[in-house]
C-alpha positions in Angstrom: 72.7 -108.2 5.2 70.0 -107.5 7.4 68.1 -104.7 9.2 66.7 -104.3 12.3 62.6 -103.9 11.9 63.1 -101.6 15.4 65.5 -99.3 13.8 64.2 -95.6 14.8 63.6 -93.7 11.7 62.8 -90.2 11.4 61.5 -88.0 14.4 60.1 -85.3 12.5 59.6 -82.7 14.8 57.1 -79.7 14.9 56.0 -78.3 11.6 56.1 -74.5 10.6 52.7 -74.3 10.8 52.4 -75.9 14.5 55.9 -73.2 15.1 54.0 -70.5 14.0 51.1 -71.3 16.2 53.3 -71.8 18.9 54.7 -67.6 18.4 51.0 -66.1 17.3 50.0 -67.7 20.2 52.6 -67.1 22.8 52.9 -70.4 23.7 56.3 -70.4 22.3 58.2 -67.9 21.0 61.7 -67.2 17.7 63.9 -67.7 21.3 62.6 -70.2 22.5 62.7 -72.3 19.7 66.5 -71.2 18.3 67.1 -72.3 22.2 65.7 -75.9 21.0 67.0 -76.9 18.1 70.6 -75.8 19.9 69.7 -78.1 22.6 69.1 -81.2 20.3 72.4 -80.3 17.7 74.1 -80.2 20.7 73.1 -83.6 22.1 73.6 -85.1 18.9 77.4 -84.4 18.9 79.4 -84.3 15.6 77.2 -87.0 13.8 78.1 -85.3 10.2 74.9 -83.7 9.5 75.5 -80.0 10.6 79.5 -79.0 8.8 78.5 -75.8 10.6 76.5 -73.5 12.6 75.6 -70.5 14.9 76.8 -70.6 18.0 74.0 -70.8 20.5 74.3 -67.1 21.8 74.2 -66.0 18.1 71.3 -67.6 17.0 69.4 -66.3 20.7 70.3 -63.2 19.5 69.2 -63.5 16.0 65.8 -65.1 16.7 65.6 -61.7 19.4 66.6 -59.8 16.4 63.6 -61.7 14.5 61.5 -61.1 17.1 62.4 -57.1 17.2 61.5 -56.3 13.3 57.9 -54.3 12.7 55.2 -56.9 11.5 57.2 -59.6 12.9 54.1 -62.0 13.7 52.5 -61.8 10.0 56.0 -62.7 8.9 55.3 -66.4 6.7 57.9 -68.3 8.2 58.5 -66.2 11.3 61.2 -67.4 13.4 61.2 -70.7 11.6 64.6 -72.4 11.8 66.6 -73.9 8.5 69.3 -75.5 7.2 71.5 -74.3 4.2 73.2 -77.0 2.1 77.0 -75.9 1.7 76.9 -75.6 -1.1 75.2 -72.2 -0.8 76.1 -69.1 -0.1 75.1 -67.4 3.1 76.7 -63.8 3.5 80.3 -64.6 6.0 79.7 -68.4 6.4 82.4 -70.3 4.9 81.1 -72.6 1.8 83.2 -75.6 1.9 81.7 -77.8 -0.4 82.8 -80.6 1.9 86.1 -79.4 0.7 88.6 -77.8 2.8 90.9 -76.3 0.8 88.4 -74.7 -1.2 86.4 -73.0 1.1 85.6 -69.4 0.5 83.6 -66.6 2.2 80.8 -65.1 0.3 80.0 -61.3 0.8 76.6 -61.9 -0.6 73.8 -64.3 0.8 72.2 -67.5 -2.2 68.5 -64.8 -3.4 66.7 -68.0 -2.3 67.9 -68.3 0.9 67.6 -64.1 0.9 64.0 -64.9 0.3 63.9 -67.2 3.5 65.6 -64.7 5.7 63.2 -61.9 4.5 60.4 -63.9 5.3 61.2 -64.6 9.1 63.6 -67.8 8.6 66.0 -68.5 11.3 69.4 -69.6 9.7 70.5 -72.4 11.9 74.1 -73.4 9.9 75.4 -75.3 6.6 74.5 -79.0 6.2 76.9 -82.2 4.9 77.4 -83.4 1.6 79.0 -85.1 -0.3 82.6 -83.3 -1.6 81.3 -80.9 -4.5 77.4 -82.5 -4.7 79.1 -85.2 -6.8 77.4 -88.4 -5.6 73.9 -89.7 -4.0 75.3 -91.7 -0.7 76.5 -89.4 1.4 80.4 -91.1 2.1 82.2 -88.9 0.1 82.6 -86.7 2.6 86.2 -85.7 4.7 84.7 -85.0 7.8 82.2 -87.5 9.5 80.3 -89.4 7.1 76.6 -89.4 8.0 74.0 -92.2 8.7 70.6 -92.8 7.9 68.0 -92.5 11.3 67.3 -96.0 9.9 70.2 -97.1 11.4 72.4 -100.5 10.7 75.0 -98.5 9.3 72.8 -97.4 5.9 74.1 -94.9 4.1 72.4 -91.5 4.4 72.1 -90.5 1.2 73.6 -87.4 -0.2 74.9 -85.3 -1.9 72.4 -83.7 0.5 73.0 -85.8 3.0 72.7 -83.1 5.8 69.9 -81.8 4.5 67.5 -85.0 5.0 69.3 -85.4 8.4 68.4 -82.5 9.8 64.6 -82.4 8.9 64.3 -86.5 9.8 66.3 -85.6 13.1 63.4 -83.3 14.2 66.1 -80.2 14.6 64.4 -78.1 11.9 61.2 -78.5 10.2 62.7 -77.7 6.5 65.9 -77.4 4.9 67.4 -76.0 1.2 69.3 -78.6 -0.6 70.1 -79.1 -4.0 69.2 -82.0 -6.8 71.4 -82.2 -10.2 71.0 -86.2 -10.6 68.8 -86.9 -7.1 70.7 -85.3 -4.7 68.1 -84.3 -3.2 65.7 -86.9 -3.5 67.9 -89.4 -2.8 68.5 -88.7 1.0 65.2 -88.4 1.9 63.9 -92.1 0.4 66.4 -93.2 3.1 65.5 -91.0 5.8 61.7 -91.0 5.4 61.4 -87.5 4.7 59.7 -85.1 1.4 62.1 -84.1 -0.6 60.7 -82.1 -3.5 62.7 -81.0 -6.8 60.2 -78.6 -8.2 61.0 -77.8 -12.1 64.3 -75.9 -13.3 64.7 -72.0 -12.6 61.4 -71.5 -10.1 64.0 -71.5 -7.5 67.1 -68.9 -8.2 70.5 -71.1 -8.2 72.5 -67.3 -7.9 74.4 -68.1 -5.1 74.9 -71.9 -5.3 78.3 -73.2 -6.2 77.1 -75.7 -10.1 77.9 -79.2 -10.2 76.3 -78.9 -13.5 74.9 -75.8 -14.1 72.7 -76.2 -17.4 71.3 -79.3 -14.6 71.2 -77.5 -11.0 68.1 -77.2 -9.2 67.9 -75.9 -5.7 65.3 -78.0 -3.2 63.2 -78.4 -0.2 63.9 -81.3 2.3 60.7 -81.2 4.6 58.8 -83.4 7.0 55.6 -82.7 5.2 53.6 -81.3 1.8 52.2 -78.5 3.9 55.5 -77.4 5.2 57.3 -78.1 1.8 54.6 -75.7 0.1 54.3 -72.8 2.8 58.5 -72.6 2.0 57.9 -73.1 -1.6 55.6 -69.8 -1.9 58.5 -68.2 -0.3 61.6 -68.9 -2.4 60.2 -69.7 -5.8 60.5 -66.4 -7.9 62.1 -65.1 -11.2 65.7 -64.2 -11.1 67.1 -62.2 -14.1 70.2 -62.9 -12.4 69.6 -66.6 -13.6 69.9 -67.7 -16.9 67.4 -70.7 -16.5 65.0 -68.4 -14.4 61.3 -68.9 -15.4 57.6 -68.4 -14.2 55.6 -71.4 -12.0 52.9 -73.3 -13.6 49.8 -73.4 -13.1 47.8 -74.8 -10.1 46.4 -77.6 -10.1 42.5 -77.4 -11.4 41.0 -80.2 -9.1 40.8 -82.7 -12.1 41.4 -86.1 -11.7 45.4 -86.6 -12.5 46.3 -89.8 -14.7 49.3 -91.9 -13.1 51.3 -93.8 -15.1 53.1 -96.7 -14.0 55.8 -98.4 -15.8 55.1 -102.5 -16.3 56.5 -104.3 -13.3 59.2 -106.2 -15.4 61.0 -102.5 -16.5 61.4 -101.8 -12.7 64.9 -103.2 -10.8 65.4 -103.1 -7.6 68.7 -104.8 -8.1 68.1 -108.2 -6.0 66.7 -106.3 -3.2 63.0 -108.8 -2.9 61.9 -107.0 0.0 62.0 -103.5 -1.5 60.4 -105.5 -4.6 57.2 -106.4 -2.9 56.8 -103.4 -0.6 56.5 -101.2 -4.0 54.2 -103.1 -5.5 51.8 -103.8 -2.4 51.8 -99.7 -3.3 51.0 -99.5 -6.8 48.0 -102.2 -5.7 47.0 -99.2 -3.5 47.1 -96.8 -5.4 45.7 -99.0 -8.4 42.3 -98.8 -6.8 42.3 -95.0 -6.0 43.5 -93.0 -8.8 43.5 -93.1 -12.5 46.1 -95.4 -14.1 47.5 -95.6 -17.3 50.7 -97.8 -18.8 54.0 -96.0 -18.6 56.9 -97.0 -21.1 60.0 -96.5 -18.8 62.8 -96.9 -21.8 62.7 -93.6 -23.2 63.2 -92.4 -19.2 66.2 -94.7 -18.5 67.8 -94.1 -21.7 68.2 -90.2 -20.6 69.2 -91.1 -17.4 72.3 -92.7 -18.8 73.9 -89.6 -21.0 74.3 -88.1 -17.5 77.3 -89.9 -16.2 78.3 -92.5 -19.6 77.9 -88.8 -21.8 79.0 -85.7 -21.6 77.3 -84.1 -19.2 79.9 -85.0 -16.4 82.3 -82.4 -18.1 80.7 -79.7 -17.0 81.7 -79.9 -14.3 85.2 -79.2 -14.9 83.3 -75.8 -15.6 83.6 -74.5 -12.1 86.4 -77.4 -10.5 88.7 -77.4 -13.5 91.6 -75.3 -12.4 90.7 -76.6 -8.5 91.4 -79.9 -10.1 94.6 -78.9 -11.5 96.0 -76.8 -8.5 95.2 -79.5 -5.4 94.1 -82.7 -6.9 95.5 -84.1 -4.0 92.1 -82.0 -1.7 89.8 -83.7 -3.4 88.0 -86.9 -2.0 89.5 -89.6 -4.3 86.4 -91.1 -5.9 85.4 -87.3 -6.4 88.6 -86.6 -8.4 88.1 -89.7 -10.2 84.8 -88.5 -12.0 86.1 -85.2 -12.4 88.9 -86.5 -14.1 86.8 -89.0 -16.8 85.2 -85.5 -17.9 88.6 -84.8 -19.9 88.3 -87.1 -22.4 84.9 -85.9 -24.2 85.2 -83.6 -26.9 82.9 -80.9 -28.7 81.7 -83.7 -31.0 80.7 -86.0 -28.7 78.8 -83.5 -26.5 76.7 -82.4 -29.6 76.2 -86.4 -30.7 74.0 -86.7 -26.6 72.4 -83.4 -26.9 70.8 -84.8 -30.4 69.9 -88.2 -28.5 68.3 -86.4 -25.6 66.7 -84.6 -27.9 65.2 -87.1 -29.8 64.2 -88.6 -26.2 62.8 -85.7 -24.6 60.2 -85.4 -28.2 59.2 -89.6 -26.9 58.5 -88.2 -23.6 56.7 -85.3 -24.5 54.3 -87.7 -26.5 53.9 -90.0 -22.9 52.3 -86.7 -21.4 50.2 -86.8 -23.8 48.1 -89.6 -22.2 49.5 -89.0 -18.6 49.7 -86.2 -15.9 52.8 -87.5 -13.5 54.9 -91.1 -13.5 55.3 -93.2 -10.3 58.1 -95.3 -9.6 60.5 -95.8 -6.7 63.1 -93.1 -5.4 65.7 -95.7 -5.0 65.6 -99.4 -5.9 67.5 -100.2 -2.7 69.7 -99.1 0.1 73.3 -99.9 1.4 75.4 -99.6 4.1 78.5 -97.5 4.1 80.5 -99.9 4.2 78.9 -101.4 0.9 79.7 -98.0 -1.1 82.9 -97.7 0.0 83.9 -101.1 -1.4 81.6 -100.1 -5.1 81.8 -96.7 -4.8 80.7 -96.5 -8.6 78.3 -99.4 -9.1 76.6 -98.8 -5.9 75.8 -94.7 -6.3 74.8 -96.3 -10.3 71.5 -97.9 -8.7 71.2 -95.2 -6.2 70.3 -93.4 -9.1 68.7 -95.2 -11.6 65.2 -93.6 -10.9 66.6 -89.7 -10.5 69.8 -89.4 -13.2 67.0 -88.8 -16.3 64.8 -86.2 -13.9 67.0 -82.8 -14.7 67.9 -83.9 -18.1 64.4 -84.6 -19.7 63.3 -81.2 -17.4 61.1 -82.7 -14.8 60.1 -81.4 -11.7 60.1 -84.5 -8.8 59.5 -86.0 -5.3 60.0 -88.0 -3.4 57.3 -89.2 -0.5 57.9 -91.5 2.6 54.7 -93.6 2.2 55.8 -96.9 4.8 58.9 -99.6 4.9 59.3 -102.8 3.8 59.2 -105.7 5.5 62.6 -105.4 7.2 62.1 -102.0 8.0 63.7 -99.9 5.4 62.1 -96.9 4.3 60.1 -97.4 1.4 59.9 -93.8 -0.9 58.0 -93.3 -4.3 58.4 -90.6 -6.5 56.5 -89.0 -8.8 57.7 -87.1 -11.6 55.9 -84.7 -13.7 56.2 -82.4 -16.9 57.6 -79.2 -16.7 55.9 -76.8 -14.6 53.3 -79.8 -13.2 54.6 -78.4 -9.8 51.4 -78.1 -8.5 50.1 -81.2 -9.4 53.0 -83.4 -8.2 52.8 -81.8 -5.3 48.5 -82.8 -5.1 49.1 -86.4 -5.8 52.3 -86.5 -3.1 49.5 -84.8 -0.4 47.2 -87.6 -1.3 49.6 -90.7 -0.9 50.0 -88.8 2.6 46.6 -88.4 3.5 48.0 -84.5 3.8 44.6 -82.1 2.5 45.8 -79.8 0.0 43.5 -77.4 -2.1 44.6 -74.5 -3.3 42.2 -72.7 -1.1 44.1 -73.9 1.7 47.9 -72.7 0.7 49.1 -70.4 2.2 48.6 -66.7 2.0 49.8 -65.3 -1.1 49.9 -69.2 -2.8 46.8 -68.4 -5.7 49.8 -67.7 -9.0 48.5 -65.1 -11.9 48.6 -68.1 -14.1 44.8 -69.6 -14.7 44.7 -73.2 -15.4 44.6 -75.0 -18.6 41.8 -76.7 -19.2 44.0 -80.0 -19.1 47.5 -81.0 -18.0 48.6 -82.1 -21.4 47.1 -79.1 -23.0 49.5 -77.4 -21.2 52.5 -79.4 -21.7 51.8 -81.5 -25.3 
């Protein structure tokens, strides 16, 4: 396949900081911002990004209501527009999971979304996804199949396809997504935006329809690390209704970050020479500026192999078994086959896999004694829509090669756009760290993007009550 090096790529719009500044100065306002967003969405038409949007007049009215709130201009996200993946509840708005027959209208808004609304953010609509959040490619939807902003019929990535696109198209500065096996990081990579998956439990998953409840994370898509930081400071918070909820870890203490890099021959680009060359060139660049240590990739990949070739696929049936039995023809064929594959596993299989995973967790924990983060490709190659339709399982497995193990091993991770391959396709690297090292991962991501970031310049309220450990490994060893 060939790709056009002049393809458009992302057109990131005004940042959160820029929007807030315009609203504060009076050069802009939430209603003007809402009108711009509505016009931008209308101009695109049905391109597969959104499944539903707030009608223009209602969006302008909501923006005006934000303007009238007491102390509105002091709100951390005053009038900032955002999108929500359509597996997350917004009261009164259908939650469809890209399956019309499954749709329901929730009475309550998910706490993570409510925190954004309380902070003055402006809800714009629900974004497209691979049905039941099952897939990394964006083609498993009965609605319009979205494409990457890089054109050439490249897939958008999934399952959080629309969330990545609405940021990459410049319609909103951030969107709320999810990531169980890479669903936030893969579409971010394919559309040239930032996709951050925090440590599991930092953002409440109440109001999220589970894919695999023990692994699910609500995530953030954004155009920069600063935008990501500003959103995280609002949405992160303990929720005792979420059994996996936990407090945020320490802030990065400013010390050198030890970057683990696997040996080049451990990396797989699936025959994609351009992506291989581009990634290795980026590694060479950071090797001149960062403290590099060798990091074996094998235990990470072994954990990732358990996700879809092991009993965790059966966890999807906890949520969807009844619907699968009652309305199998309402489910996208590939998704239906994946759900049914979970029926073959036994309790013995589940315990055997849990024991194997625990062994791998112990092995990986020892690696964190010598490194603070692991840097790998976010994706090893890209695909067109036709290629994914022809080989849905194989392509999806390749897309998740570097992401599947993240939540199984209790890691946090971020997809960072760092350039392009020689043929113009997006190059993204993923920074992974152990649980609760989120701030260290974000610090290195900002460095990769040449963004200034210190704890003193984070948004108001960003300093966490926990003190930093003497070294990162003392916290996590």
